[in-house]
N, C-alpha and C positions, 0 to 999 in steps of 0.2 A: 595775257601779254607775255611774249616772248622776249628773252634778253640774251644778247650776245656781248661780250665782254671783248676789249682789243685783243688779248691772246687768243680768242677763238678764231679771229678773222684772217690772221696771217699778213695784215696790212700793217706797215710801220706806223704807230701813233694813230690809229684809228679810233673813232667816237665809239662810247660806249653806246648801245642802241636797245631800245625797247619797241617791239611792234604791237601796234593796234591794228585791228583788222574790222573792215566795214564792208557788209553785203549789199553795196548800193552800186547801181550803174550810174556812174558820173565820170565825166572827163576830168583828166588831171588838172587842168587851168581852174575848172570848178571847185574842185577838191581843196585846192591850196587856198583860193579866194575864201571858201567857207572856214577854212582852218585860220586864215589871218583875221577873218571877221571875229570868230569867237574867242581868239586870244588878243584882239585889239591891236593886231601887228599888221605887216605887210608882206607881201611875196617879193622877196630878192632874186634877182636872178631871173626875173620872169622871161618867158620865151628861149631860155636857154637850156641845154641838157642837163641842167643841175639846180632847178629853183628850189626854193626852200622858203619857210617861214620860220622866221626869230621869234621864239617863245618866251624869252626872258633869261636873263642870266647867261649862262653858255649853252643854254639848250635850243634846238632847232628842230623843225619837222619837214620830213621829205615824204613825198607820195610815190608809191611804186604802184603802177596799174598793170592788168592784166595785158598779155601780150596778145597781137592779133585781136581774132574775134573771141577770144577766152570770155566766160562770164565773170560778172564779181568772184572774189572779193577784191577790195582795194586795200592795199597794206600802207598804213602810215608810219613810217619808221621816226620814231623820237630819239634825236640824239644828244649826246652830252660828252663834252671833251674832260670832264671833271670826273665822274664817277658814275656807276651802274645806280646808285642811290638816287642821284641827281635825276639821271635819265628816267628812272621809275617815278619821282615826284612830277616832273614835266609830262610825263605821259597819263599818269592819273588826272591832273589838272586839265588835260586837252581832252581826255576821254570824258570827264564830266561835263565841259563845256560843248562839246559836240552832241552829248545825249540831251541836253537843254534844247538844242534846236531839231530834235527829232532823228538824229542818227543812233544807230543800235551799234554799239561796239563791242567786241569780244576777243577775246585771246586766240591767238593763231592755233588751228589744228596741227597734229603732225603732219609734216611735209609742206605745209604753207608758207613758213618763214624760213 
């Protein structure tokens, strides 16, 4: 898992982010639905440019897909407005839940996140 702190991003008050990588050819709406299913949540802002799944507390997941005809991987950014530790904890819970339904989750390789 790769981690980004607010100071790294240059955006005022951005979230803390931990990225999970999944080598799976899947559409963004289907990935969001699966994340919502395993986290017992729902997709917020479905059909918009910024859909996400609330994971509990102040954590949420966003899906970043390859552009155009690029092959996987799929990146799942697990975000928290509270702390990097909170983002890591939510990412660990989500990774375990996704693995229970057969997804293989790995940390990003250099240059992927």
